[in-house]
Kinemage of the C-alpha trace (Angstrom):
@kinemage 1
@onewidth
@group {chain A} dominant
@subgroup {mainchain}
@vectorlist {calphas} color= white
{ca met a 1} P 63.987 87.180 190.844
{ca gly a 2} L 67.017 89.443 190.907
{ca gly a 3} L 67.016 92.479 188.677
{ca ile a 4} L 63.262 92.617 188.025
{ca val a 5} L 61.273 95.506 189.418
{ca val a 6} L 57.581 95.260 188.692
{ca ser a 7} L 54.975 98.022 188.686
{ca ile a 8} L 51.338 97.305 189.508
{ca leu a 9} L 48.527 98.882 187.538
{ca asp a 10} L 45.185 98.608 189.302
{ca ser a 11} L 42.222 98.642 186.929
{ca thr a 12} L 39.366 98.219 189.423
{ca leu a 13} L 37.915 101.589 188.423
{ca arg a 14} L 38.186 100.928 184.660
{ca glu a 15} L 38.162 97.200 183.873
{ca gly a 16} L 36.279 96.566 187.110
{ca glu a 17} L 33.414 98.772 185.981
{ca gln a 18} L 33.082 96.590 182.895
{ca thr a 19} L 31.727 93.891 185.212
{ca pro a 20} L 27.969 93.692 184.513
{ca gly a 21} L 26.062 95.797 187.049
{ca val a 22} L 29.129 97.383 188.672
{ca tyr a 23} L 29.357 101.152 188.952
{ca phe a 24} L 31.155 103.228 191.576
{ca asp a 25} L 29.991 106.738 192.436
{ca val a 26} L 32.722 109.364 192.349
{ca his a 27} L 33.046 109.530 196.152
{ca ile a 28} L 33.440 105.735 196.270
{ca lys a 29} L 36.075 105.864 193.524
{ca thr a 30} L 37.944 108.424 195.601
{ca ala a 31} L 37.860 106.170 198.674
{ca ile a 32} L 39.064 103.172 196.639
{ca ala a 33} L 41.875 105.181 195.049
{ca asp a 34} L 43.000 106.494 198.445
{ca ile a 35} L 43.476 102.955 199.780
{ca leu a 36} L 45.179 101.805 196.578
{ca ser a 37} L 47.601 104.691 197.005
{ca glu a 38} L 48.305 103.707 200.613
{ca ile a 39} L 48.872 100.086 199.585
{ca gly a 40} L 51.462 101.258 197.087
{ca val a 41} L 50.227 100.481 193.568
{ca asp a 42} L 52.007 102.457 190.853
{ca ile a 43} L 49.208 103.304 188.420
{ca ile a 44} L 45.465 103.657 188.985
{ca glu a 45} L 43.509 103.286 185.761
{ca ala a 46} L 40.565 105.520 186.611
{ca gly a 47} L 38.296 104.987 183.623
{ca his a 48} L 37.463 105.775 180.017
{ca pro a 49} L 36.352 109.453 179.984
{ca ala a 50} L 34.526 109.150 176.667
{ca val a 51} L 32.016 106.629 178.067
{ca thr a 52} L 29.954 108.884 180.378
{ca asp a 53} L 30.145 112.317 181.947
{ca gln a 54} L 30.234 110.693 185.389
{ca ile a 55} L 33.262 108.564 184.492
{ca arg a 56} L 34.981 111.639 183.101
{ca glu a 57} L 34.257 113.513 186.346
{ca gly a 58} L 35.758 110.646 188.350
{ca val a 59} L 38.927 110.637 186.255
{ca cys a 60} L 39.238 114.406 186.665
{ca gln a 61} L 38.797 114.317 190.432
{ca leu a 62} L 41.335 111.552 190.937
{ca ser a 63} L 43.831 113.270 188.620
{ca his a 64} L 43.777 116.370 190.813
{ca arg a 65} L 43.749 114.558 194.171
{ca gly a 66} L 47.514 114.572 194.579
{ca leu a 67} L 47.857 110.824 195.045
{ca arg a 68} L 51.242 109.120 194.767
{ca pro a 69} L 50.306 106.719 191.921
{ca arg a 70} L 49.927 107.934 188.369
{ca ile a 71} L 46.278 108.381 187.463
{ca gly a 72} L 45.451 106.936 184.068
{ca ala a 73} L 42.698 106.952 181.498
{ca his a 74} L 41.661 104.603 178.709
{ca ala a 75} L 41.234 105.807 175.116
{ca arg a 76} L 40.385 104.438 171.721
{ca ser a 77} L 42.701 105.349 168.872
{ca leu a 78} L 40.816 108.598 168.384
{ca glu a 79} L 42.161 112.083 168.967
{ca ala a 80} L 38.830 113.050 170.553
{ca asp a 81} L 39.256 110.319 173.211
{ca val a 82} L 42.828 111.444 173.858
{ca glu a 83} L 41.749 115.047 174.209
{ca leu a 84} L 39.059 114.174 176.768
{ca ala a 85} L 41.591 112.211 178.819
{ca leu a 86} L 44.191 114.977 178.709
{ca glu a 87} L 41.600 117.556 179.748
{ca cys a 88} L 41.134 115.479 182.911
{ca gly a 89} L 44.807 115.960 183.765
{ca val a 90} L 45.898 112.311 183.672
{ca ser a 91} L 49.586 111.397 183.784
{ca phe a 92} L 49.077 107.970 182.161
{ca leu a 93} L 47.187 107.201 178.976
{ca gly a 94} L 46.322 103.785 177.567
{ca ile a 95} L 45.516 103.725 173.850
{ca phe a 96} L 44.194 100.517 172.317
{ca tyr a 97} L 43.497 99.182 168.849
{ca cys a 98} L 43.119 95.592 167.663
{ca val a 99} L 45.199 94.500 164.659
{ca ser a 100} L 43.864 90.975 164.159
{ca asp a 101} L 43.023 90.195 160.543
{ca glu a 102} L 39.420 89.378 161.415
{ca arg a 103} L 38.818 92.689 163.210
{ca leu a 104} L 40.549 94.667 160.476
{ca gln a 105} L 38.434 92.986 157.818
{ca gly a 106} L 35.310 93.611 159.871
{ca asn a 107} L 36.228 97.307 160.023
{ca lys a 108} L 37.065 97.268 156.290
{ca leu a 109} L 40.521 98.544 157.159
{ca his a 110} L 43.948 97.592 155.843
{ca leu a 111} L 46.681 96.812 158.366
{ca met a 112} L 48.788 99.788 157.305
{ca asp a 113} L 45.807 102.113 157.686
{ca ala a 114} L 45.378 100.845 161.255
{ca val a 115} L 49.091 101.314 161.970
{ca asp a 116} L 48.911 104.877 160.629
{ca arg a 117} L 45.925 105.609 162.866
{ca ile a 118} L 47.707 104.213 165.927
{ca ser a 119} L 50.879 106.178 165.185
{ca thr a 120} L 48.952 109.398 164.568
{ca val a 121} L 47.031 109.178 167.834
{ca val a 122} L 50.111 108.270 169.905
{ca arg a 123} L 52.068 111.108 168.309
{ca tyr a 124} L 49.203 113.532 169.011
{ca ala a 125} L 49.143 112.523 172.707
{ca arg a 126} L 52.924 112.881 172.971
{ca gln a 127} L 52.859 116.348 171.404
{ca arg a 128} L 50.040 117.466 173.684
{ca asn a 129} L 51.879 116.313 176.833
{ca pro a 130} L 55.595 115.438 176.597
{ca asp a 131} L 55.568 114.102 180.187
{ca leu a 132} L 52.662 111.714 179.640
{ca leu a 133} L 53.315 107.992 180.157
{ca ile a 134} L 51.752 106.391 177.074
{ca arg a 135} L 50.791 102.747 176.642
{ca tyr a 136} L 49.708 101.156 173.395
{ca thr a 137} L 47.728 97.913 173.587
{ca pro a 138} L 47.141 95.740 170.534
{ca glu a 139} L 43.888 94.338 171.875
{ca asp a 140} L 43.641 90.519 171.673
{ca ala a 141} L 47.360 90.550 170.895
{ca val a 142} L 48.001 86.886 171.594
{ca arg a 143} L 45.442 85.696 169.023
{ca ser a 144} L 46.478 88.255 166.392
{ca pro a 145} L 49.144 87.524 163.769
{ca phe a 146} L 52.445 88.144 165.522
{ca ala a 147} L 53.784 90.141 162.573
{ca asn a 148} L 50.792 92.497 162.858
{ca val a 149} L 51.464 93.021 166.557
{ca val a 150} L 55.164 93.725 165.999
{ca leu a 151} L 54.396 96.180 163.192
{ca ala a 152} L 51.819 98.093 165.245
{ca ala a 153} L 53.911 98.028 168.423
{ca ser a 154} L 57.080 99.250 166.747
{ca ala a 155} L 55.182 102.065 165.018
{ca ala a 156} L 53.599 103.077 168.319
{ca val a 157} L 56.972 103.195 170.093
{ca arg a 158} L 58.493 105.293 167.320
{ca ala a 159} L 55.518 107.661 167.602
{ca gly a 160} L 56.110 108.090 171.337
{ca ala a 161} L 54.625 105.142 173.250
{ca asp a 162} L 56.552 104.182 176.398
{ca ile a 163} L 54.778 100.886 177.032
{ca ile a 164} L 53.491 98.028 174.897
{ca ser a 165} L 50.851 95.967 176.669
{ca ile a 166} L 50.310 92.333 175.735
{ca ala a 167} L 46.587 91.782 176.076
{ca asp a 168} L 45.380 88.221 176.590
{ca thr a 169} L 41.884 89.594 176.062
{ca thr a 170} L 40.105 86.229 176.143
{ca gly a 171} L 42.275 84.317 178.639
{ca tyr a 172} L 43.640 82.198 175.801
{ca leu a 173} L 47.167 81.455 177.007
{ca ile a 174} L 48.110 78.359 179.005
{ca pro a 175} L 51.380 78.083 180.970
{ca gly a 176} L 53.573 75.223 179.808
{ca ser a 177} L 51.776 74.855 176.491
{ca ser a 178} L 52.816 75.963 173.021
{ca arg a 179} L 50.855 79.180 173.610
{ca asn a 180} L 52.275 80.587 176.826
{ca met a 181} L 52.859 84.118 178.086
{ca tyr a 182} L 56.504 83.578 179.010
{ca asp a 183} L 57.513 82.842 175.415
{ca tyr a 184} L 55.289 85.599 174.044
{ca val a 185} L 56.880 88.288 176.229
{ca arg a 186} L 60.407 87.156 175.372
{ca arg a 187} L 59.637 86.936 171.671
{ca leu a 188} L 58.066 90.405 171.494
{ca arg a 189} L 60.907 91.991 173.465
{ca asp a 190} L 63.484 90.375 171.188
{ca glu a 191} L 61.696 91.444 167.997
{ca leu a 192} L 61.487 95.048 169.170
{ca ala a 193} L 65.100 95.025 170.389
{ca val a 194} L 66.263 94.036 166.909
{ca gln a 195} L 64.792 97.365 165.816
{ca his a 196} L 66.587 99.107 168.731
{ca leu a 197} L 63.248 99.673 170.458
{ca his a 198} L 63.074 98.996 174.200
{ca pro a 199} L 59.636 99.892 175.584
{ca gln a 200} L 58.379 98.650 178.912
{ca ile a 201} L 56.300 95.508 178.511
{ca ala a 202} L 52.981 95.320 180.327
{ca val a 203} L 50.500 92.451 180.489
{ca his a 204} L 46.724 92.406 180.817
{ca cys a 205} L 45.601 88.847 181.547
{ca his a 206} L 41.969 87.743 181.535
{ca asn a 207} L 40.772 84.831 183.632
{ca asp a 208} L 38.496 82.912 181.258
{ca arg a 209} L 40.402 79.677 181.888
{ca gly a 210} L 41.216 80.507 185.507
{ca leu a 211} L 44.867 81.117 184.617
{ca ala a 212} L 45.170 84.911 184.800
{ca val a 213} L 47.503 84.961 187.823
{ca ala a 214} L 49.608 82.102 186.426
{ca asn a 215} L 49.962 83.922 183.103
{ca ala a 216} L 50.845 87.176 184.867
{ca leu a 217} L 53.612 85.399 186.795
{ca asp a 218} L 54.852 83.839 183.561
{ca ala a 219} L 55.070 87.351 182.126
{ca tyr a 220} L 56.888 88.606 185.208
{ca arg a 221} L 59.489 85.845 184.952
{ca ala a 222} L 59.984 86.718 181.288
{ca gly a 223} L 60.749 90.335 182.164
{ca ala a 224} L 57.418 92.170 181.935
{ca ser a 225} L 57.637 95.241 184.135
{ca ile a 226} L 53.944 96.196 184.500
{ca ile a 227} L 51.081 93.879 185.490
{ca asp a 228} L 47.399 94.834 185.439
{ca ala a 229} L 45.120 93.614 188.227
{ca ser a 230} L 41.861 94.493 189.960
{ca val a 231} L 40.207 93.993 193.338
{ca leu a 232} L 38.320 90.660 193.329
{ca gly a 233} L 39.641 90.195 189.787
{ca leu a 234} L 36.682 92.277 188.563
{ca gly a 235} L 36.340 92.776 184.832
{ca glu a 236} L 34.748 91.523 181.644
{ca arg a 237} L 33.359 87.974 181.839
{ca ala a 238} L 35.541 86.040 184.350
{ca gly a 239} L 37.598 89.164 185.039
{ca ile a 240} L 41.358 89.637 185.238
{ca val a 241} L 44.203 89.063 187.720
{ca asp a 242} L 43.138 89.319 191.365
{ca leu a 243} L 45.110 92.109 193.019
{ca ala a 244} L 45.576 90.562 196.478
{ca thr a 245} L 46.727 87.204 195.110
{ca leu a 246} L 49.216 88.846 192.768
{ca leu a 247} L 50.692 91.157 195.416
{ca ala a 248} L 51.029 88.440 198.053
{ca val a 249} L 52.773 85.989 195.709
{ca leu a 250} L 55.120 88.652 194.336
{ca arg a 251} L 55.944 89.766 197.879
{ca cys a 252} L 56.418 86.334 199.461
{ca asp a 253} L 57.876 84.354 196.586
{ca phe a 254} L 59.722 86.919 194.444
{ca asn a 255} L 60.782 89.536 197.044
{ca glu a 256} L 58.954 92.333 195.246
{ca gly a 257} L 57.196 95.282 196.823
{ca glu a 258} L 58.844 95.753 200.189
{ca his a 259} L 57.041 99.104 200.333
{ca trp a 260} L 53.580 97.584 199.779
{ca asn a 261} L 51.240 97.821 202.770
{ca leu a 262} L 49.288 94.627 202.242
{ca ser a 263} L 47.622 94.846 205.660
{ca leu a 264} L 45.185 97.322 204.051
{ca leu a 265} L 43.876 94.743 201.581
{ca pro a 266} L 40.932 93.573 203.762
{ca arg a 267} L 39.680 97.160 204.058
{ca leu a 268} L 40.003 97.639 200.303
{ca tyr a 269} L 38.213 94.372 199.486
{ca asp a 270} L 35.373 95.067 201.920
{ca leu a 271} L 34.878 98.513 200.376
{ca val a 272} L 34.896 97.317 196.770
{ca ser a 273} L 32.717 94.303 197.569
{ca lys a 274} L 30.100 96.449 199.297
{ca tyr a 275} L 29.736 99.043 196.557
{ca ala a 276} L 30.176 96.628 193.656
{ca gly a 277} L 27.429 94.481 195.138
{ca ile a 278} L 29.595 91.392 194.723
{ca pro a 279} L 30.284 89.260 197.831
{ca ile a 280} L 33.827 88.142 198.538
{ca pro a 281} L 33.801 84.369 197.862
{ca ala a 282} L 34.474 82.442 201.061
{ca asn a 283} L 37.182 80.408 199.328
{ca leu a 284} L 38.899 83.353 197.608
{ca pro a 285} L 42.669 83.101 198.228
{ca leu a 286} L 43.886 85.463 200.962
{ca met a 287} L 40.727 87.606 201.237
{ca gly a 288} L 38.010 84.950 201.539
{ca ala a 289} L 36.494 84.151 204.938
{ca asn a 290} L 37.910 80.625 204.768
{ca ala a 291} L 41.358 81.525 203.420
{ca phe a 292} L 43.043 81.045 206.802
{ca thr a 293} L 40.355 78.972 208.537
{ca his a 294} L 41.127 75.431 209.673
{ca cys a 295} L 38.288 72.949 209.979
{ca ala a 296} L 39.113 69.236 209.998
{ca gly a 297} L 40.314 67.878 213.312
{ca ile a 298} L 43.633 66.599 211.989
{ca his a 299} L 44.308 69.973 210.359
{ca thr a 300} L 43.495 72.016 213.438
{ca gln a 301} L 45.525 69.746 215.696
{ca ala a 302} L 48.608 70.325 213.546
{ca ala a 303} L 47.866 73.994 212.871
{ca thr a 304} L 47.509 74.870 216.554
{ca arg a 305} L 51.022 73.540 217.110
{ca asn a 306} L 52.489 75.173 214.004
{ca pro a 307} L 50.290 77.056 211.478
{ca leu a 308} L 52.847 76.405 208.731
{ca his a 309} L 51.786 72.749 208.692
{ca tyr a 310} L 48.690 73.833 206.763
{ca gln a 311} L 49.535 77.394 205.656
{ca ser a 312} L 52.153 78.527 203.154
{ca leu a 313} L 51.421 82.259 203.467
{ca pro a 314} L 51.366 84.211 206.729
{ca pro a 315} L 47.892 85.726 207.232
{ca glu a 316} L 49.396 88.696 209.091
{ca leu a 317} L 51.023 89.807 205.834
{ca val a 318} L 47.600 90.667 204.431
{ca gly a 319} L 45.987 91.882 207.639
{ca arg a 320} L 44.323 88.557 208.491
{ca his a 321} L 44.716 85.936 211.210
{ca ser a 322} L 44.233 82.183 211.462
{ca gln a 323} L 41.041 80.826 212.945
{ca ile a 324} L 39.302 77.540 213.627
{ca ala a 325} L 35.857 76.554 212.387
{ca leu a 326} L 33.764 74.355 214.704
{ca asp a 327} L 31.423 71.932 212.975
{ca his a 328} L 30.913 68.208 212.325
{ca met a 329} L 34.546 67.884 211.156
{ca ser a 330} L 35.976 69.164 214.441
{ca gly a 331} L 38.126 67.183 216.827
{ca ile a 332} L 38.923 67.595 220.510
{ca ser a 333} L 41.936 69.772 219.693
{ca ser a 334} L 39.598 72.279 218.022
{ca ile a 335} L 37.463 72.430 221.153
{ca arg a 336} L 40.496 72.974 223.377
{ca ala a 337} L 41.907 75.719 221.151
{ca cys a 338} L 38.586 77.561 221.047
{ca leu a 339} L 38.064 77.211 224.808
{ca ser a 340} L 41.488 78.747 225.296
{ca ala a 341} L 40.523 81.581 222.929
{ca ile a 342} L 37.546 82.519 225.132
{ca gly a 343} L 39.486 82.031 228.363
{ca glu a 344} L 37.550 78.972 229.545
{ca val a 345} L 38.698 75.734 231.157
{ca ala a 346} L 36.751 72.490 230.991
{ca asp a 347} L 37.525 68.968 232.133
{ca asp a 348} L 37.842 66.112 229.657
{ca ala a 349} L 34.243 64.966 230.102
{ca leu a 350} L 32.873 68.448 229.466
{ca gln a 351} L 35.115 68.842 226.419
{ca arg a 352} L 33.733 65.600 224.990
{ca asp a 353} L 30.177 66.786 225.631
{ca leu a 354} L 30.954 70.049 223.887
{ca leu a 355} L 32.433 68.205 220.914
{ca arg a 356} L 29.311 66.049 220.635
{ca lys a 357} L 27.061 69.129 220.613
{ca val a 358} L 29.284 70.924 218.094
{ca lys a 359} L 29.166 67.925 215.742
{ca glu a 360} L 25.371 67.755 216.061
{ca ile a 361} L 25.069 71.425 215.120
{ca gly a 362} L 27.613 71.048 212.331
{ca gln a 363} L 25.503 68.342 210.730
{ca thr a 364} L 22.725 70.900 210.293
{ca gly a 365} L 24.974 72.808 207.905
{ca arg a 366} L 26.345 75.608 210.062
{ca thr a 367} L 29.349 76.322 212.243
{ca val a 368} L 29.568 77.217 215.920
{ca asp a 369} L 31.249 80.549 216.610
{ca leu a 370} L 33.008 81.415 219.855
{ca his a 371} L 29.964 83.152 221.320
{ca glu a 372} L 27.782 80.110 220.743
{ca leu a 373} L 30.513 77.867 222.133
{ca ser a 374} L 30.355 79.893 225.344
{ca leu a 375} L 26.565 79.471 225.450
{ca leu a 376} L 26.894 75.723 224.897
{ca leu a 377} L 29.463 75.504 227.675
{ca asn a 378} L 27.222 77.323 230.130
{ca ser a 379} L 24.288 75.146 229.139
{ca leu a 380} L 26.235 71.938 229.714
{ca arg a 381} L 27.427 73.191 233.091
{ca gln a 382} L 23.835 73.654 234.333
{ca pro a 383} L 22.212 70.666 236.027
{ca gln a 384} L 19.896 69.061 233.502
{ca arg a 385} L 16.508 68.216 234.949
{ca thr a 386} L 14.514 65.423 233.350
{ca val a 387} L 10.746 65.513 232.932
{ca gln a 388} L 10.347 63.123 235.858
{ca glu a 389} L 12.386 65.450 238.127
{ca arg a 390} L 10.200 68.496 237.496
{ca pro a 391} L 7.735 69.507 240.268
{ca arg a 392} L 4.426 67.732 239.914
{ca ile a 393} L 1.089 69.276 240.770
{ca ala a 394} L -0.915 67.214 243.227
{ca ser a 395} L -4.216 65.846 241.984
{ca gly a 396} L -7.003 68.312 242.679
{ca ala a 397} L -4.631 71.159 243.483
{ca pro a 398} L -5.369 74.468 241.768
{ca leu a 399} L -3.255 75.357 238.733
{ca pro a 400} L -0.745 78.196 239.144
{ca ala a 401} L -2.366 81.518 238.379
{ca leu a 402} L -1.572 82.962 234.959
{ca glu a 403} L -0.604 86.614 234.769
{ca ala a 404} L -3.306 88.700 233.155
{ca val a 405} L -2.623 89.483 229.527
{ca gln a 406} L -2.065 93.220 229.178
């Protein structure tokens, strides 16, 4: 997409910690942030300092680490929250406040009172740090009255906000339907432009319907310049946009991020998975164990000749490689490819015997790795002695002596 330059905001350390049971110690947050910096994300949302002292300490440490990305903090529309974040030394601040009629009524607050609060807090942050990058998010924007969102967003920009984030807080939008992110981004940009306001547009897409990445790409095509994501898509409920999927698609299909080092993604995902206590799903795009694994015989036969027959993304881009799984679905081409991988040669008869054994094992519900394939090969090469061929003890002959038990 010519003319669009997108920035990536990683929220693993903020939204990700809103996953039930997930907490990263400060030294783990530092390690995660270091890899995110090497990969090339633009903003690291480090946490909400008002939540706990430990989160505040993490935000402070990352803010003073000298990393290339901006380090950001989350804040309610309260001056006290803003002050805590600024004391940490952040260069990015996200302020949020919902302006849906239902939430306003629940808080016994009039819309204009909410707009005044938002404007006051944004203005306070801008006065405290003129160089701060400030984002205002009308939480649950896409289900709020559009006029409310425009009113709050325009007031926030006039007060000093640089970014308006469209939050699909419940994963409500559906591409191609009457409620889609593409139209929402265009409509909000146009409404603000009429008022001669031109903030950056960010999007924060939740995955409740499994459409977070699709909605993020819709937003990108509509001109959004910042997209939120997290490792493993961690976040509230079903989480948000998965970072690896987003980066790979933007890189391969939209020519974004030539500076991104996506080969570091496996290291990042292993680290986050380990300390979040959440396994990487085997079928997760790009980072899952099976993402570039070929199984069925027809697939492997074609893939060994040309991986592009059954792959549309190069695994090397994200630090992975193609592999073959040996199980009951395997064909002779799988056996030959795996024998070649371990530097072994076998005649046709031995290959067929190997395939038979592999299928038998596969039907027990597991796969045969290359080490076990080597063991099977050696076993099949040994002369098999039947029961009748074993030495027989003559009648009346003494039994072989047993070694004394120590």
